[in-house]
C-alpha positions, 0 to 999 in steps of 0.5 A: 500500500502506498501512503498518501500524506497531505500538507495538513498531516505534515504540518501536524507531524513535523517541524524545522527543528525535527528536520535538522538532525535528519539533514545533518545525518544525511549530509554525513552519509553523503560525505561518506559516499553512502548517497546518490544525488545526480543534478536535477532535470528541468524541462522548460515549457512555453508557459511554465516548467517541470523539474525533477530531482532524484536521490538514494540514501543507501543506509536508510534503504530508500530512494525517491524524487521531488517533482515540481510542475508549473504550467502557465499562470497558476502556482507551482505544485510539488510532490515527493515520491518515496520508494523502498530500495529493497523492494522497489515499492512506492512507499509514499507520496507526500505534498512537498510545500512544507517539506521544502521549507523544512529541508531548506531551513534545516540545511541552512542550520547544518551549514551554520552549525559547522561553518559559523563560530560557536558563539555567533549571536547576530545575523544580517538578513536580506529578504523577508519573504515566506522562507525568511522566518523559517531560516532564522528559526533554524539558525537560532536552533544551532547558534545563540542568536540574539539580534537580527538586522533585516533588509528588504526592498519594501519598508512596510513589509520589512517592518511588519516582518520584524515585528512578527519575527521578534514575537515568534522567535523571541529575539530582537529582529529590527529593520536595517536602516540601509542595505549595507547596514545589515552586513556590518558587525554581524556574525552571519549574513543570510540572503534569501531573495530572488534577486538577479543582481548582488544584494550583499557586497564584500566591502560591506562586511566589517569583519569575517563571518559566515555568509549563507546564500540561500536564494540564488539557485538559478543561473541568472540569479545573484545575491553576493558580489565577486569581491566576497567570493574572491576573498572567501577563505572557503566556499561550500555548496550542498552539491557541486554538480548542482551548483555548476548548473544552478548557482548564479553566484558561482557560475558568474564568478567562474565565468569571469575568472574570479572562482576556480571550481577546485576551491569549492567544497561540499557540505557533506565533506565538511560534516563528515570531517573530510574538509579542514575549516579555516579560522572563522575569526580570520576568514569569511566562509561562503555557503551556497544552498540549492536544495538537493534531492537527498534532503527531500528523500531524507525528510520524506522518509522521516515523515513517512515513518512518523505517519505510519507510527501514528496511523495517519495518511491514506493507503492506496493500492497502486499495484498492477494499475489498481487504485483501491483506496482504503478510505472510510470517506473519500477525500478525508484523511483517516487512520490507516487500517492495520 
């Protein structure tokens, strides 16, 4: 039986905080060579796109893929498909909206845990959209964050975000007076925008720190300038193969002779202890995130196990073309029959 797991169930069962150790363990396995994560496939359409990223996590005996679909003017839709590596069975289909937020934010937390100084307590935030609060929450789970300076293009939304984030996170989140002010005298700079031009410049950073570049995951997007990349003591990505296709920041730098890809290391190697780290008090470290398939498979497997244990979700028999659903009332999530 394949288990269908809806958005409501995922929000009930899971959180960013729960995802952090799962993602950390997954990157450790990646650094040890126990995962497969080829670059994702994108099929552009005249109006919209279809995108798929697949991965396998051998120690967990699972594989799967995330499928995004956007056809025209409507919103994107995404689902995660989880399979057993032992039997080939389709274990679950999960709505991917919240899972995407959880895994992206948890990856940021893992990067902060391993790449930021242990006492890092301040963040300069660029971008106050739907993912920003979750990103701050994740970093605050691994570092003693006490102060955030936030910048975004619209003053009204920036100020509203700061009020709400201060309440929900229990830390001082205040609007920056100017874009350069957010990067000054902070331990961590975090960018989560869809900008096509740099929003952070190396000359703005008054001391070494960690820069977490989360937003520029398409070739035509950029969030940090070439000076920041050139002077970074270490450049880390979640997956180098993916970065060479999608990282707008690094692709621009490589094309203009600012970056040699031999400088770039993967987060899995950092977590597994295979990459030596520079002194964070002397060198700025840059992490570029793209959201890769092993993250989707890892959180999908964790939620699947929780849903099975709690008897949540809908069981559907998809074998041999059947579609026999074990539902008391179609369209309503009910406990699975054991």
